[in-house]
N, C-alpha and C positions, 0 to 999 in steps of 0.2 A: 505494500500499500505507500502510495505516495502521498507525502504532506502539502498542503497548498500552495506553500511558498515553492517547491520543489514543479508542481504544474504548472505556476502563472510564471516560471522563472523559462521553463520548454514553450511554454505560448510565446513569451517575450521573442524569444530568440529565433521562433517559427518566421512569427512578420519582418523580424530585422533581419534574415535572411532570406524573405522574398518567397517564403514558404518552400524550404530547398529540406524537407523532413530529416533525409540522410545527412546532413550538414549537424542539423540540431541531436541528432543521436548520436553519431560519430564524438561532437563535442562533450556531450551531457552522459553518453554512455546508458541512458534509459529515454525513453518507454521505444515499446514496439511500436512500430509506423502507425497501425490501428487505432491505441490508443491517443497519441497526440493526434490524429485528425479528433477524436471524439472529445478531445479538450477544446479545440480549436473550436468546432461548433458548439459549444458550449459558451465558450468566452464571447462569441461573434452572436449568440442569441442574447442573450442576458448581460453583457458586459462587465462580465466577471467572470470565477469560478466559485462553486459551493466549497464552503469553509471546510464543512465535511463530508469526504467524498463519499458514494455509496455509488454502487453501479447498481446503473440500473437493468432490471431482469433483459434478458435478452430475448424472450421467444413471450408474446400477451396470451391471452387465454385463447384468441381466435384461430390463433397458429395450431397451437396445442393439440384444438379441436379437430383442424383441418388434415392433418398430420395423422391423428388416430382413425378417423370416417378412411380415409386413406386407407389407410393399412387394411381395415376391415372390410374396402368393398375391390381390394385388391389382390384377392390370397393370403391376407395376412403372411406379408413378408415384410420384414422388418429393411430387405436388403434393396428392395425392389421399391420399397417406400421413401428412402434416404434417397436413391439416386434418381426419385421423380419430382421430390419438392426441394431438394440439396440443404437440406436439413431434417432431425439435428442429429447428434452420434446415435447407434444402436442401444446405449446403457439409458439415452436418455428417453429415446421413445418408447423404450420397455416401460419404464419408469411414470410415461404420461397414459400408456394403457392400462397399467396397474391401476394410477389413479383416477381415470375417466370408466373402467371396465372392470373392477376385480376378477380375476379369477379366469379370463377369459382368453388367458395367452394359454392355458396350460393345455389348450386343446394342440398345440400343434409343438411339440416338442423336438427336443434333439434326434439325429436321426438312430439314436442308437437306443434310443425307448419305444415304445408301441404305443401310438395314439391310439384313445377312444374312437375307433371309429365300424360302421358296420362291416359284416364280410361281403355282405355283396355290393356295399359300395365301393367296399377295395376291387375286389373283381370288376364290379364296372367301369372304375377308374382302368386299370391294367389294361381291359379291353378297347377304350377308348385311345390309349397310346400306343397299341399295339397296331390298331386298324383308322390311326389316325392321318391326315392328309397334311394338317399344318404341322405347326411346333409344339413338342410338349407341354412347352408354359401357354399356349394357351388350354390343353389339357389340365394340367394342374390348377390355373384362375379358375376351370368351370367347375372344378370338387371342392376349393377353397384350401389345397395344400400346396405345397414346395416342391417343384423339381426334383430334389432327392429324395422327397419322400415318393413319390411316385415313381419312383424305377424302385426305391429299395420293396414298396410291396409285389413289386413285376419279379425281383428275383425271390420274393418268398414265394408265391405264387408257382411261377413257372419252373423255377429251379434254376440251378446254377447252370448244368450241361445247357437245355435249352435257352439258355440266355446266352452262351456263349455260342453256340450256334447260331441264333440270331445274329449277331454280332459278325460271323466271318461274312463277308459281303466279297472280298480280292484274294483269293487265296492263290497263293503263287503256286503252279503245278509242278511235281516234281523233277521234272526233267528243269525245268528254266532254275529252279532251286540250284541242284546240281551245276547248272552251268554260271550262277551266279558264285556259290563256294569256289568252282575251281578257280575264277578270275581273284577271289579276294587271295585263296592261298600262292596262284601265281606274281601278286604285287607282293606278299609278305615273301616269298623266297625272293625279290628280286630285291625289298629293303635291305633283308638279310645279308646279299651278295654285297649290297653296297656297303654297310658296317663295314664286312668284313675286308674289304676293301682297301676303306679307308683306316682300319687298323691295321692291317698289313703295311698299307704306306709308311703310317709315323714310327709305326717297330723297324720298319727295313731303313727308314733316316735315321735315326735315333743309332741303327747299327753303323751304319756308312759314314756320318758326317761327325757322329757325337758332341751334339752340341748339350750344354752344359744348362742353358733355361728352360726345357724340354725341346720338343718337335711340334711346327704350327707348318702347314702347310705354305702359310702366306709369305714369312719371311724367307724361305727358301728361294736360293737365288736359281735362275734357268738351268746352271751346269748341274748343280745338287738332284733338281727334280729330275733332270735326264738321266744322273746316277740311280735316282730310284726306281724309274718308269723301266730303263734297261734290264734290274736285279729283277722286276716283276712281271716280265714279260711273258714270262712263262707260265703263269699261275690266270694272269689275266688277259682280255683283249686290249691292245694299244687306244683303240679310244676311248675305251675307259677308264686305263689309266692317266691316260691325258688329259681328258674332261673333269677327273677327280682332282686332280694336281694343281689345274689351272696352265698347261702349256702349251702353245703351238706346235702343230707338227713339224712345220718347219723347222721351229726352235728346239726340238727334240735329237730330228735328224742333222743337227748344223753340231752341237752340242755334242754327240753320238759320236761324230766323225772327229771332232777336236779330242773327244777323250779316248779314240782312238792311236793320237800318234803318241811317242815317247816322253814326258818328261822332263825337260833339259834341265829344271830343278829339281828333282830328285834328292841328286844325292845331297843338293841345300840344302833340303827340309830336313833330313836326314843330322847333319853338320850343325844346325840352326838350334834342333829340338836338343840335341847333345849340349852344344853350349848353355843352352839356358836352364836345363835341369842340374846341369852340374855347377851351376854358380847360384843356386838358393832360388829359381825363377824370378830376379831381380831385375836379369837387364833388359834395358830397354831396347830398342832397335838402332840407336846409335852406339850402344854397345855394342851389340852383335855386328852391328855394321864396320866395327873396328875390329873385333876381333878374328871376322873373316876375311877383311885385309892381311892379318897377320898371319893366315893360312893360306892366303896366295888367293884369294877367291874376291873378287872385284866386282862388285852391285854395288846399283846406285842407291841411297837410300829410300828412296821411294817404293823402290821393289823388295828390298829387307822389310819393310812397314806391309807390302802388300800379302808379301810371304808368311809374317809372323801371325797376320791374320787369319788365314788361310788355316796354317798352322793350330790357330786359339791359343797361340804362346801373349798370354796376355798378364803383365805385373798386376796383382790386385793392391790396391793402395788406400785404407783404413787409417783414419787416425784416433790418436790420443793426448792427453794430456798431463803432465806429472811436475807437481811444484813442491819444494822443499823448502820456502823460506822461512823462518820459524822468529822471525821478528828482529829487531834491533837490542844488539846483547852487547854492542860495545862499538869503539870509532871504526867507521871504515875506512882503505884507504883508498885514494883517488884513481879515475878509472882513465888508467895511463894509455891504453889499448887506442881508447875514442873509435870504436868499431873500425880499425886498422889491423887488417887480418892478416894481414900480408908480412912475408921474412924471406929476406936474401941469404940466409943462412940455416940449418937446423939450432936447436936447443938457446933460441932467439926469445919467441914467442911461446908459451904455453897455458892450455886451455882446460879447466877443467870444471865440473857436474856430476851431479847425482839423478839418476833414472832410474824410474821404479816398472817390473813388470809387474801385471796382477794376471796369477794362473790359479786354475781351479784348484792346485795344491797348497798355493801359497805365493806371498807374494816375495820378487827377489831383487834387489838392489845393484846398480852395475855404477861405479865411479872410475870413469876411464881420466889419461893425459893424452891430451891432442898438441901435438907438435903443430905449429903453423906456416912451418916451410911445405909440408906435401900433405899434410893430413892427415902423419904417423897418427899410431894409438901407440905412446912412446913404453905406458903402461899401466894397467888395471888392475883393479881388484872388483870380485861377486860376492856378494854377499846376502843375508836373508835380514840385516838389521842395518838402516842407514846412521851407523854409528861413527865414532872416533876411529875404532879400529878400521874400518874400511877404508876413509879418507889417509890415512896415516899412512897403513900399508901400501897403500897404492902411488904415495907421496915419497914411501922408501924405494921404492921399485924403480920410478924414476930418476932419482937421487945419482942409482946405481949405474944410471947409463951415461952420464954425463962426462967430458973431461975434464979436468984441474983448472980452471979459471973459468968455465962457464959460469956466466950470471942471467939464467933466464928470465925473462917477466911471467911470472905464475895469476896468471884472469882466473876468476870465478867469478858467479854471484855472490850475493848478501846472505847465504847461507849459516846458520850456525857451526858446520863443519869446518868450516876454512875460520873460523875467531875460538875455537880454543885453545887451548896449553900446548897440547900437544903439536897439531899443527904449527901453532905461530913457534915454536923450540926449533921444530925441524927449520922451516923456512929462515929463519934470524940466523941458526948452524951454518947451514950451505950457501950461505950469502946471497938468496935469491929474492927476488923483487916482488913485491906482493901488490896485486890491480884488481878491482872490482868493478861490478857494476852499477849501476843504478836503481833505486829500490824498483823494485816491480817492473824491469826493464828487458825483458828476454835479447832483444836486437843487440843490444852490449853483446850477449856472449853467443852472436848467431852463430857461429862459425861449430862450435859446441853442439847446440841446437840443432845444428843440421847435421852433423851425424849421431845424434839419437833418432833423428827423420828417416834417415838412410839405414838404420840399424833397424827399427821396429817395422820399415815397410818391408824390408827385403828377407828378412828371418823369423818378426815376431808374430806379425799380423797375417802375414799369408800359412799361416799352419794352425794346425787344429791342436790346443794343448791338452783336449781332457785326459787324463788319466796318465798324465806324463810328472814320473817325481819331481822334488826342484833339484833334488842332486844331477839326475840325468838333464834337465834343463839349462842347469850350470855348465856341464860341460859340453853344449850345444853352441852356447852361448861364448865360452872361450877359444870353441873350435871357431866360430864365425869370427872372430877380431883376429886371428891369426888365420884364417883364409884373408881377412880383409888386408891387414898387410902384407900378407905374400902374394895373394894372386889377382885380385880384386882390381879392376884398371880401372882409371881414370884419364879421361879426356884430357883436363886440365895439364896431365903429366907425359901427354903423347900417345897415349893410350897404353901406358906402364902401369904398374902398380906401385907404391911407395916403396918397397925394397929394390924392387926391378930399377926404377927413377934413381934413386941414392946407387945403387950398383954401376948405374952408367954414367953416374956424376963423379964416381971413385970414390964416395965416400963409406962406403960401407960395403961390407965382403960377404 
């Protein structure tokens, strides 16, 4: 129920918006369109709205009488009365009938009840129904019952079998029925054959092409479609196969002729796969191209990229981050490198940091020392805790590699590991020069962060470490760093590893 103020506000907005009921309802959230129209009519007739709102009766006594008289005059059917007059609902009409003529509605009950009707009257009604020239509704109106009740009497008197026999008018002859069934069987067999064909195509494509993301006929190239069709042509007809995979007949014979020729890159495919798999599956097309040149195989980079794509030699590149900053616990030295990570001799600039590896079996931490001269990992330590022992043992190993008189700059971030007494004492005793990045600025130690990124992309993220013990992972990590120093080529060093580059310069044995 809406208050006087609510109704008056709605009417005023109606006149303000030039009779736009939708705008009023959208702004106020009430009422319905019908109520708003009625309020406006009351306001226009009386110049105001009643203070206490009372809903006017929807139907007067004359309308009720007309509806009840129509009900009794037209077969006592609620539905037909409502359809003819347009009002009211079934429950309301039943209430009116009971109020004006108490007890009369019981003569026509539900279909499951038996109505008080004389048997001879029922027989006459069923006889007229069977011999009728017009509609069954006319017969029902004649006897004052509903049409479903008339058919119920027919079922009771004639029996179910007789009733069914009367309904069978257009019976399909046995010969025609057999032909229809044979046609359905043929269509089903054709559909089963097509489904089996599609299944065989997907299976054969998976065996021949080795797609990693599932097989679908849409992304297949025409050459790959031709391979699948050629493999299944003994089991299915060529038009069926070509229509299913969506390949033109001319394209099939073209690619079939091409596939029959000798693949001049067959040996290159094998060599590239060996290089890719033997280097932790982390070499892109540039490094593959450089290694092929070392094997006296001269190809353009574009050809190498295409052959790698055909062989599905793809480097995976997921990423994660680890932060070891523990807050300011002491005075930090200045940033002496200022992002200049170039060095003209070994042991001039060293970079260090700690990174974390999250395994299902636990966490592993790596602390390396990187030489800016060529990116060699001078020393490293691996452990399960990022404590003082991890970084101190790494520093001891790095100090054992330098000659007397060398004083490299040791650059790190502002982690607490590089401000503890053990680290500071070792740096001071060896005469090293400390340098630190700015707070929360990883680009100040970008060369070391880049090493971590290459390490994790090439060795960690691309493999599933579920079920791998921590000790085995530490062995794998140690083997990777050794491979990184000895064998992994760097294009900036002329496609040589760091140790090969130092031997080339004569500064390492």
